[in-house]
C-alpha positions as CSV (number, residue, x, y, z in Angstrom):
1,M,-2.6,6.5,14.6
2,F,-5.7,5.0,12.7
3,T,-9.3,3.3,13.9
4,G,-9.5,0.6,11.0
5,I,-12.5,2.3,10.0
6,V,-12.0,2.9,5.8
7,E,-12.8,6.1,4.7
8,Q,-12.6,5.8,1.1
9,L,-11.3,3.5,-1.6
10,G,-8.4,4.9,-3.7
11,L,-7.4,4.0,-7.1
12,I,-3.8,3.3,-7.8
13,S,-3.0,5.5,-10.8
14,S,0.5,4.6,-11.5
15,I,3.5,2.9,-10.2
16,T,7.2,3.9,-10.6
17,Q,10.3,2.4,-9.2
18,Q,13.0,4.8,-7.5
19,G,16.2,2.5,-6.5
20,D,14.8,0.0,-4.1
21,N,11.6,2.1,-3.6
22,L,8.2,2.2,-5.2
23,D,6.1,5.4,-5.6
24,F,2.4,5.1,-5.9
25,W,0.0,7.7,-7.3
26,I,-3.4,7.4,-6.0
27,E,-6.9,8.9,-7.1
28,S,-9.0,9.5,-4.0
29,P,-12.0,11.6,-3.3
30,F,-10.2,13.4,-0.4
31,T,-7.1,14.3,-2.4
32,A,-7.8,18.1,-2.4
33,E,-8.1,17.8,1.7
34,L,-4.5,16.2,1.6
35,K,-1.1,18.2,2.6
36,I,2.3,17.0,2.4
37,D,3.5,15.3,5.2
38,Q,0.3,13.8,6.4
39,S,-0.2,10.0,7.2
40,V,-2.7,8.1,5.1
41,A,-3.3,4.4,5.7
42,H,-3.3,2.0,2.5
43,N,-4.7,-1.4,3.1
44,G,-3.8,-1.0,6.5
45,V,0.0,0.7,5.6
46,C,0.8,4.1,6.9
47,L,2.3,6.0,4.1
48,T,3.2,9.8,4.0
49,V,1.9,11.8,1.4
50,V,4.9,13.6,-0.5
51,E,3.1,15.1,-3.5
52,V,-0.3,16.1,-4.2
53,S,-1.8,17.1,-8.0
54,N,-5.3,17.6,-8.8
55,T,-7.1,14.3,-7.8
56,K,-4.1,12.3,-7.2
57,Y,-1.5,12.1,-4.4
58,R,1.9,10.3,-4.3
59,V,3.1,8.1,-1.5
60,T,6.6,6.2,-1.3
61,A,7.1,2.8,-0.1
62,V,10.6,1.7,1.2
63,A,12.4,-1.8,0.8
64,E,11.3,-2.6,4.4
65,T,7.5,-1.8,3.9
66,L,7.7,-3.8,0.4
67,H,9.2,-6.9,2.3
68,K,6.7,-7.0,4.9
69,T,3.4,-6.1,3.1
70,T,1.6,-6.7,-0.2
71,L,2.5,-3.5,-1.5
72,K,5.1,-5.2,-3.8
73,E,2.0,-7.0,-5.7
74,W,0.1,-4.0,-6.2
75,K,-0.9,-3.1,-9.8
76,P,-2.2,0.0,-11.6
77,Q,-6.2,0.4,-11.7
78,Q,-6.3,-1.6,-8.2
79,F,-8.4,-0.1,-5.6
80,V,-7.2,0.1,-2.0
81,N,-8.7,1.1,1.4
82,L,-8.0,4.4,2.8
83,E,-8.2,6.0,5.9
84,R,-6.6,9.2,7.1
85,A,-5.2,9.5,10.4
86,I,-7.7,10.0,13.8
87,Q,-8.2,13.5,15.2
88,L,-8.1,14.0,18.9
89,G,-11.6,14.3,20.4
90,S,-13.0,12.2,17.5
91,R,-14.9,9.0,18.1
92,L,-12.8,5.5,18.1
93,D,-15.1,3.5,16.1
94,G,-12.9,0.5,15.3
95,H,-9.9,0.0,17.5
96,F,-6.3,1.4,17.9
97,V,-4.5,0.6,14.4
98,Q,-0.7,1.8,14.1
99,G,-0.6,1.4,10.3
100,H,2.6,-0.7,10.9
101,V,1.8,-3.9,9.0
102,D,3.0,-7.1,11.3
103,S,2.8,-9.9,8.4
104,T,0.9,-10.7,5.5
105,G,-1.7,-13.5,5.3
106,I,-3.5,-15.4,2.6
107,C,-7.4,-15.7,1.8
108,L,-8.1,-19.3,2.3
109,S,-11.8,-19.0,1.3
110,R,-14.7,-16.8,1.0
111,Q,-18.3,-17.4,1.5
112,A,-21.6,-15.7,1.0
113,L,-24.0,-15.9,3.8
114,E,-27.6,-14.8,4.1
115,G,-26.7,-11.3,5.0
116,S,-22.9,-11.4,5.5
117,Y,-19.7,-12.6,4.2
118,L,-17.3,-15.2,5.9
119,F,-13.6,-15.1,5.2
120,L,-11.0,-17.6,6.5
121,F,-7.1,-16.3,6.4
122,S,-4.2,-18.1,7.3
123,F,-1.3,-16.4,9.1
124,P,2.3,-17.2,10.2
125,E,2.6,-19.3,13.1
126,A,4.9,-17.0,14.7
127,F,2.1,-14.3,15.5
128,S,-0.3,-16.9,17.1
129,A,0.3,-15.4,20.6
130,L,-0.6,-12.0,19.1
131,I,-4.3,-13.1,18.1
132,I,-7.2,-14.2,20.4
133,E,-10.6,-15.4,20.0
134,K,-13.1,-12.5,19.6
135,G,-10.1,-10.3,19.5
136,S,-9.6,-7.2,17.2
137,I,-7.4,-7.9,14.1
138,C,-6.8,-5.3,11.1
139,I,-7.1,-6.8,7.7
140,N,-6.1,-4.4,4.5
141,G,-6.8,-1.7,7.1
142,V,-10.1,-2.8,8.3
143,S,-10.8,-3.3,11.8
144,L,-12.4,-6.8,12.5
145,T,-13.1,-9.3,14.8
146,A,-11.3,-12.8,14.8
147,F,-13.0,-16.1,15.5
148,H,-12.8,-19.8,15.1
149,L,-9.1,-19.1,15.9
150,G,-6.5,-21.7,15.1
151,R,-2.9,-21.9,15.4
152,T,-2.4,-20.6,11.9
153,E,-5.7,-19.4,10.7
154,F,-8.8,-17.5,11.8
155,M,-12.1,-16.5,10.5
156,V,-14.0,-12.9,10.3
157,T,-17.5,-12.1,9.1
158,I,-18.2,-8.9,7.0
159,I,-21.4,-7.1,6.6
160,P,-22.5,-5.7,3.6
161,Y,-21.8,-2.2,4.1
162,T,-18.2,-2.9,5.1
163,Y,-18.3,-5.5,2.0
164,Q,-19.6,-3.0,-0.5
165,H,-17.2,0.1,0.7
166,T,-14.1,-1.8,0.8
167,N,-12.0,-3.9,-1.4
168,F,-13.0,-7.1,0.4
169,Q,-15.6,-7.4,-2.3
170,W,-12.8,-8.1,-4.8
171,L,-10.8,-10.2,-2.5
172,K,-10.4,-14.0,-3.6
173,E,-9.0,-17.3,-2.4
174,G,-5.2,-17.2,-2.8
175,D,-4.9,-13.4,-2.4
176,S,-2.5,-12.1,0.0
177,V,-3.7,-9.4,2.6
178,N,-1.9,-7.1,5.3
179,L,-2.4,-7.9,8.9
180,E,-1.7,-5.7,12.0
181,F,-2.3,-7.6,15.1
182,D,-3.5,-5.5,18.4
183,V,-1.0,-3.4,19.7
184,L,-2.1,-4.2,23.3
185,G,-1.3,-7.8,22.6
186,K,2.0,-6.8,21.4
187,Y,2.8,-5.0,24.5
188,L,1.5,-7.6,26.7
189,L,3.7,-10.2,25.1
190,R,6.9,-8.1,25.4
191,A,6.4,-7.4,28.8
192,K,6.1,-11.0,29.5
193,E,9.1,-11.7,27.4
194,V,11.4,-9.4,29.3
195,G,10.1,-10.4,32.7
196,F,7.6,-7.6,34.0
């Protein structure tokens, strides 16, 4: 479980293919603190640390993960947002994030304002029941508030600190992003579907 508050930027050092899987070596400032079997969110995708070596660690993405996320588009020397799992007793500054990406979206536009950045994203209409005006949305592992909600698009505002400390600074029109909708909305929708 995560909060959507990005801790560090990690640099993809190398990518190798093993059958249907991809292995990613990531350079990170907190690599020395990691242990094998720990969960780390990478652009919002929960991946398990399988190897640690000096300043780098390795994670593996299976075919299902590659199909549902942007990981298949990743390249060496690309920066990704990193967050380690929350610890019991710590503050929850974002919202509950599972690290289970629901879908990808597309950055339709970005605009620098006086003191913030405005982004417009599209998403598949099949997920329209899972997002509400002023509700929580996780984009590339960042907990944000959606507004100006349409049937297949929404906006978010990024403050300068978040912009400078996440890979939103490099996000451009046409780029794909990982989307995780609020888990509470998913449970409510499921309860409605099964008649609770």
